[in-house]
DRENZARO-602033 format. One line per field, with one value per atom (N, C-alpha, C): residue number from 0; residue in one letter; atom name; z negated, y negated, x negated. Coordinates in steps of 0.05 Angstrom, whole numbers, plus 5000, padded with zeros to 4 digits. Atoms other than C-alpha are relative to their C-alpha. Example, Ala and Ser with C-alpha at 12.3 -4.5 7.8 and 13.67 -1.06 7.14 Angstrom:
% residues 2
k c(0:0:0:1:1:1)
r c(A:A:A:S:S:S)
a c(N:CA:C:N:CA:C)
pz c(5000:4844:5000:5001:4857:4986)
py c(5024:5090:4976:5024:5021:4978)
px c(4982:4754:4982:5016:4727:5015)
END
This chain:
% residues 113
k c(0:0:0:1:1:1:2:2:2:3:3:3:4:4:4:5:5:5:6:6:6:7:7:7:8:8:8:9:9:9:10:10:10:11:11:11:12:12:12:13:13:13:14:14:14:15:15:15:16:16:16:17:17:17:18:18:18:19:19:19:20:20:20:21:21:21:22:22:22:23:23:23:24:24:24:25:25:25:26:26:26:27:27:27:28:28:28:29:29:29:30:30:30:31:31:31:32:32:32:33:33:33:34:34:34:35:35:35:36:36:36:37:37:37:38:38:38:39:39:39:40:40:40:41:41:41:42:42:42:43:43:43:44:44:44:45:45:45:46:46:46:47:47:47:48:48:48:49:49:49:50:50:50:51:51:51:52:52:52:53:53:53:54:54:54:55:55:55:56:56:56:57:57:57:58:58:58:59:59:59:60:60:60:61:61:61:62:62:62:63:63:63:64:64:64:65:65:65:66:66:66:67:67:67:68:68:68:69:69:69:70:70:70:71:71:71:72:72:72:73:73:73:74:74:74:75:75:75:76:76:76:77:77:77:78:78:78:79:79:79:80:80:80:81:81:81:82:82:82:83:83:83:84:84:84:85:85:85:86:86:86:87:87:87:88:88:88:89:89:89:90:90:90:91:91:91:92:92:92:93:93:93:94:94:94:95:95:95:96:96:96:97:97:97:98:98:98:99:99:99:100:100:100:101:101:101:102:102:102:103:103:103:104:104:104:105:105:105:106:106:106:107:107:107:108:108:108:109:109:109:110:110:110:111:111:111:112:112:112)
r c(M:M:M:V:V:V:T:T:T:H:H:H:V:V:V:S:S:S:P:P:P:P:P:P:V:V:V:S:S:S:R:R:R:E:E:E:D:D:D:P:P:P:D:D:D:E:E:E:A:A:A:T:T:T:L:L:L:Q:Q:Q:H:H:H:S:S:S:I:I:I:N:N:N:R:R:R:N:N:N:E:E:E:A:A:A:T:T:T:H:H:H:C:C:C:E:E:E:M:M:M:T:T:T:T:T:T:P:P:P:N:N:N:T:T:T:P:P:P:S:S:S:K:K:K:P:P:P:D:D:D:P:P:P:H:H:H:D:D:D:S:S:S:H:H:H:Q:Q:Q:Q:Q:Q:P:P:P:G:G:G:P:P:P:L:L:L:D:D:D:I:I:I:I:I:I:L:L:L:S:S:S:V:V:V:L:L:L:A:A:A:S:S:S:F:F:F:F:F:F:G:G:G:V:V:V:Q:Q:Q:S:S:S:G:G:G:R:R:R:N:N:N:Q:Q:Q:E:E:E:R:R:R:D:D:D:F:F:F:R:R:R:H:H:H:G:G:G:R:R:R:A:A:A:V:V:V:H:H:H:F:F:F:I:I:I:I:I:I:V:V:V:G:G:G:L:L:L:G:G:G:L:L:L:T:T:T:L:L:L:L:L:L:L:L:L:I:I:I:M:M:M:G:G:G:I:I:I:W:W:W:I:I:I:A:A:A:V:V:V:K:K:K:F:F:F:A:A:A:L:L:L:R:R:R:A:A:A:A:A:A:G:G:G:V:V:V)
a c(N:CA:C:N:CA:C:N:CA:C:N:CA:C:N:CA:C:N:CA:C:N:CA:C:N:CA:C:N:CA:C:N:CA:C:N:CA:C:N:CA:C:N:CA:C:N:CA:C:N:CA:C:N:CA:C:N:CA:C:N:CA:C:N:CA:C:N:CA:C:N:CA:C:N:CA:C:N:CA:C:N:CA:C:N:CA:C:N:CA:C:N:CA:C:N:CA:C:N:CA:C:N:CA:C:N:CA:C:N:CA:C:N:CA:C:N:CA:C:N:CA:C:N:CA:C:N:CA:C:N:CA:C:N:CA:C:N:CA:C:N:CA:C:N:CA:C:N:CA:C:N:CA:C:N:CA:C:N:CA:C:N:CA:C:N:CA:C:N:CA:C:N:CA:C:N:CA:C:N:CA:C:N:CA:C:N:CA:C:N:CA:C:N:CA:C:N:CA:C:N:CA:C:N:CA:C:N:CA:C:N:CA:C:N:CA:C:N:CA:C:N:CA:C:N:CA:C:N:CA:C:N:CA:C:N:CA:C:N:CA:C:N:CA:C:N:CA:C:N:CA:C:N:CA:C:N:CA:C:N:CA:C:N:CA:C:N:CA:C:N:CA:C:N:CA:C:N:CA:C:N:CA:C:N:CA:C:N:CA:C:N:CA:C:N:CA:C:N:CA:C:N:CA:C:N:CA:C:N:CA:C:N:CA:C:N:CA:C:N:CA:C:N:CA:C:N:CA:C:N:CA:C:N:CA:C:N:CA:C:N:CA:C:N:CA:C:N:CA:C:N:CA:C:N:CA:C:N:CA:C:N:CA:C:N:CA:C:N:CA:C:N:CA:C:N:CA:C:N:CA:C:N:CA:C:N:CA:C:N:CA:C:N:CA:C)
pz c(5000:5000:5000:4997:5020:4984:5016:4970:5013:4987:4994:4980:5018:4954:5017:4984:4983:4990:5009:4982:4987:5013:4939:5021:4982:4975:4994:5003:4987:5003:4999:4974:5020:4982:5022:5029:4972:5088:5001:5000:5089:5025:4976:5161:4999:5002:5148:4980:5020:5086:5012:4987:5127:5021:4981:5182:4987:5014:5133:4989:5011:5100:5022:4978:5168:5010:4992:5187:4981:5020:5122:5001:4998:5130:5024:4977:5200:4996:5006:5176:4983:5018:5122:5014:4986:5169:5022:4977:5224:4991:5010:5180:5012:4989:5212:4986:5011:5183:5022:4980:5221:4988:5009:5217:5006:4994:5213:5027:4975:5278:4995:5004:5271:5028:4974:5330:5004:4994:5363:5006:4995:5370:5030:4971:5439:5009:4989:5482:5015:4987:5503:5030:4971:5569:5016:4986:5585:5003:4997:5599:5028:4975:5654:5016:4986:5679:5021:4981:5738:4987:5012:5722:5006:4997:5712:5017:4983:5751:4988:5012:5701:5002:4997:5703:5028:4972:5779:5005:4996:5779:4987:5014:5727:5013:4986:5764:5026:4976:5829:4994:5007:5795:4991:5009:5762:5024:4976:5829:5017:4986:5859:4990:5013:5810:4997:5002:5812:4972:5028:5738:4991:5007:5741:4984:5016:5686:5013:4989:5704:4991:5010:5660:5015:4985:5694:5029:4973:5762:5003:5000:5746:4998:5004:5722:5026:4976:5785:5022:4978:5832:4995:5006:5795:5000:5005:5779:5016:4985:5822:5029:4971:5893:5015:4985:5944:5011:4988:5976:4980:5020:5910:4997:5003:5904:5025:4975:5977:5001:4999:5972:4980:5020:5907:5009:4991:5936:5022:4978:5999:4989:5013:5957:4985:5016:5910:5019:4980:5970:5012:4989:6001:4980:5021:5934:4997:5002:5930:5023:4976:6001:4998:5002:5989:4978:5022:5923:5009:4990:5956:5020:4980:6014:4986:5014:5965:4985:5014:5924:5019:4980:5987:5009:4992:6008:4979:5021:5940:4999:5001:5942:5023:4977:6011:4997:5005:5992:4979:5021:5929:5011:4988:5972:5020:4981:6019:5029:4973:6080:5013)
py c(5023:5000:4975:5025:4932:4979:5022:4877:4974:5026:4806:4978:5022:4746:4974:5024:4680:4979:5022:4622:4978:5022:4563:4981:5018:4518:4971:5029:4447:4984:5017:4394:4978:5021:4345:5007:4993:4383:5026:4975:4434:5017:4984:4454:5017:4985:4475:5023:4979:4514:5023:4980:4550:5016:4986:4565:5019:4982:4593:5024:4978:4635:5020:4981:4665:5014:4987:4679:5023:4980:4716:5023:4980:4753:5019:4984:4776:5018:4983:4800:5023:4978:4841:5021:4980:4873:5014:4988:4889:5016:4984:4929:5028:4973:4995:5017:4982:5055:5010:4990:5074:5021:4980:5132:4990:5009:5121:5012:4990:5127:5020:4979:5193:5010:4990:5216:5028:4973:5276:5019:4980:5340:5002:4997:5348:5026:4976:5398:5015:4985:5453:5005:4996:5461:4975:5026:5387:4990:5008:5387:4988:5013:5348:5018:4981:5410:5015:4983:5453:5025:4975:5513:5023:4977:5577:5021:4978:5642:5012:4988:5670:4980:5020:5604:5000:5000:5607:5025:4975:5680:4998:5002:5666:4980:5020:5604:5011:4988:5643:5021:4980:5700:4986:5014:5650:4988:5012:5617:5022:4978:5685:5004:4996:5690:4974:5026:5615:4990:5008:5604:4983:5017:5557:4976:5023:5505:4974:5026:5432:4991:5008:5421:5014:4985:5477:4991:5009:5454:4973:5026:5383:5004:4994:5411:5012:4987:5454:4979:5019:5396:4978:5021:5346:5010:4991:5389:5024:4976:5451:4994:5003:5462:5019:4985:5486:5026:4976:5536:5023:4978:5575:5012:4990:5581:5015:4986:5601:5028:4974:5656:5019:4982:5684:5007:4994:5679:5021:4980:5718:5027:4975:5770:5014:4988:5780:5009:4992:5784:5027:4974:5839:5022:4979:5876:5008:4994:5871:5018:4984:5898:5028:4973:5955:5016:4986:5972:5010:4990:5976:5022:4979:6017:5026:4976:6066:5012:4990:6071:5014:4987:6087:5027:4974:6140:5021:4980:6174:5008:4993:6171:5019:4983:6201:5028:4975:6255:5016:4986:6272:5010:4992:6276:5023:4979:6325:4991:5010:6281:4998)
px c(4983:5000:4982:5015:4973:5014:4989:4983:4992:5005:4988:5002:5000:4969:5001:4998:4992:4980:5018:4943:5016:4985:4961:5011:4987:5009:4993:5007:4986:5025:4976:5039:4996:5004:5007:5009:4994:5015:5016:4984:5073:4997:5003:5061:4975:5025:4989:5003:4996:5010:5017:4983:5064:4983:5017:5014:4981:5019:4963:5014:4985:5016:5007:4993:5038:4975:5024:4966:4993:5006:4954:5020:4979:5019:4995:5006:5000:4976:5024:4932:5008:4992:4966:5017:4983:5016:4986:5014:4966:4976:5022:4919:5003:4999:4901:4979:5020:4867:4983:5018:4806:4982:5019:4760:4972:5028:4685:4991:5011:4648:4978:5019:4614:4992:5007:4573:5010:4990:4605:4977:5021:4566:4997:5004:4535:5011:4988:4572:4978:5021:4524:5006:4993:4563:4998:5000:4556:4971:5027:4482:4995:5007:4448:4981:5017:4411:5016:4986:4427:5010:4989:4471:4981:5018:4431:5013:4990:4440:5026:4976:4491:5023:4979:4530:5011:4991:4533:5017:4985:4556:5027:4974:4610:5018:4984:4633:5012:4990:4639:5022:4980:4676:5026:4976:4723:5015:4987:4736:5014:4987:4753:5028:4974:4811:5015:4987:4827:5003:4998:4814:4976:5023:4755:5009:4992:4759:4990:5008:4755:4973:5026:4695:4977:5021:4655:4999:5000:4677:4985:5014:4653:4970:5029:4586:4988:5011:4578:4997:5001:4593:4979:5019:4549:4971:5027:4488:4991:5006:4492:4994:5006:4468:5019:4979:4520:4989:5012:4472:5000:5001:4466:5028:4973:4542:5009:4993:4549:4987:5014:4497:5012:4988:4526:5028:4973:4597:5000:5001:4577:4991:5009:4540:5022:4978:4599:5022:4980:4646:4992:5009:4604:5002:4997:4602:5029:4971:4678:5009:4993:4687:4989:5012:4638:5013:4987:4672:5027:4974:4740:4996:5006:4711:4993:5008:4679:5024:4976:4744:5019:4983:4783:4988:5013:4732:5004:4996:4737:5029:4972:4813:5007:4994:4816:4987:5013:4766:5015:4985:4806:5027:4974:4870:4996:5006:4835:5003:4998:4839:4973)
END
């Protein structure tokens, strides 16, 4: 609770006393609670370094499923090189195609075809 003490009213100039009273009243009603400015902890994912090999692989896998986070996408576009993502994307695509091909081969062999 904010207590307000009015300044002594001068009998010579009533307009100035009224003005001072309204200024003090506005200061009392516009008090805001603030939190101290504490430095936030640095985000380990928000570094200014290029993404590492594991970061690139995880980003490409996430993009395959369409679940890439905005923060990681921003990091990739700011600090990553497109050629790294293209190479990893092509490699993972080939692995996916080969995995499906092998799975179909095993399924057909198990079915006796």
